[in-house]
C-alpha positions in Angstrom: -7.6 -9.1 -1.8 -10.4 -6.7 -2.6 -12.3 -6.5 -5.7 -10.3 -5.3 -8.7 -10.7 -1.6 -9.6 -11.0 -2.2 -13.3 -12.5 -5.2 -14.9 -10.6 -7.7 -16.9 -12.4 -6.6 -20.1 -11.4 -2.9 -19.4 -7.8 -3.9 -19.0 -7.8 -6.0 -22.0 -9.4 -3.1 -24.0 -6.7 -0.8 -22.6 -3.9 -3.2 -23.7 -5.3 -3.6 -27.1 -5.3 0.2 -27.6 -2.0 0.5 -26.2 -0.5 -2.2 -28.6 -2.3 -0.6 -31.4 0.1 2.3 -31.0 -2.2 4.9 -32.5 -1.7 7.2 -29.3 1.1 7.8 -26.9 0.5 6.0 -23.7 0.3 9.2 -21.7 -2.6 10.4 -23.9 -4.3 6.9 -23.9 -4.0 6.8 -20.0 -5.6 10.4 -19.5 -8.4 9.3 -22.0 -9.1 6.2 -19.9 -8.7 7.8 -16.6 -5.9 5.5 -15.5 -2.1 5.9 -14.9 0.2 5.2 -17.7 2.1 2.8 -15.5 -1.0 0.7 -15.0 -1.4 0.4 -18.8 2.2 -0.6 -19.2 1.8 -3.1 -16.3 -1.3 -4.7 -17.8 0.4 -5.0 -21.0 3.4 -6.8 -19.4 0.9 -9.1 -17.6 -1.0 -9.8 -20.8 2.4 -10.8 -22.5 3.2 -13.0 -19.6 -0.2 -14.8 -19.8 0.2 -15.3 -23.4 3.6 -17.0 -22.8 5.7 -13.9 -24.1 6.8 -12.6 -20.7 10.3 -12.1 -19.5 11.8 -15.1 -17.7 10.6 -15.5 -14.2 7.5 -13.3 -14.6 4.5 -15.1 -13.3 1.2 -15.6 -15.2 -2.2 -14.4 -13.7 -3.0 -18.0 -12.7 0.5 -18.5 -11.1 0.1 -15.2 -9.3 -3.4 -16.2 -8.0 -2.1 -19.5 -6.8 1.0 -17.9 -5.0 -1.5 -15.6 -3.3 -3.6 -18.4 -2.1 -0.6 -20.6 -1.0 0.8 -17.5 1.0 -2.6 -17.2 2.6 -2.7 -20.9 3.5 0.8 -20.8 4.8 -0.1 -17.9 7.2 -3.2 -19.7 8.4 -1.2 -22.9 9.1 1.5 -20.9 10.9 -1.1 -19.4 13.1 -2.6 -22.9 13.7 0.9 -24.2 14.6 1.6 -21.4 17.0 -1.8 -21.9 18.7 -1.0 -25.6 19.2 2.5 -25.0 20.4 1.0 -22.5 22.9 -1.6 -25.0 24.0 0.9 -27.8 24.4 3.1 -25.5 26.6 0.1 -24.4 28.7 -1.0 -28.1 29.2 2.6 -29.2 30.0 2.8 -26.6 32.7 -0.6 -27.4 34.3 0.3 -31.3 34.6 3.2 -30.6 37.0 
């Protein structure tokens, strides 16, 4: 994945301001130059990371691990496919 567009600190401050409830999320989003949905998503993720998320919601470290495991799985599948192709090739050339 690429570099995050917004820093962790920026997201944390946006969530703090959102939870303070002094402004409607649409106004806060406009002032910060982000989508209101982004702020809501960041707030949900912050809740999950703090152990207050909905059942089944992954924490940030769990999401990072899942991404890494999926990447590793794709890599291993490519290696397996290559080895299967190589084995088939060499089996044909032995005849």
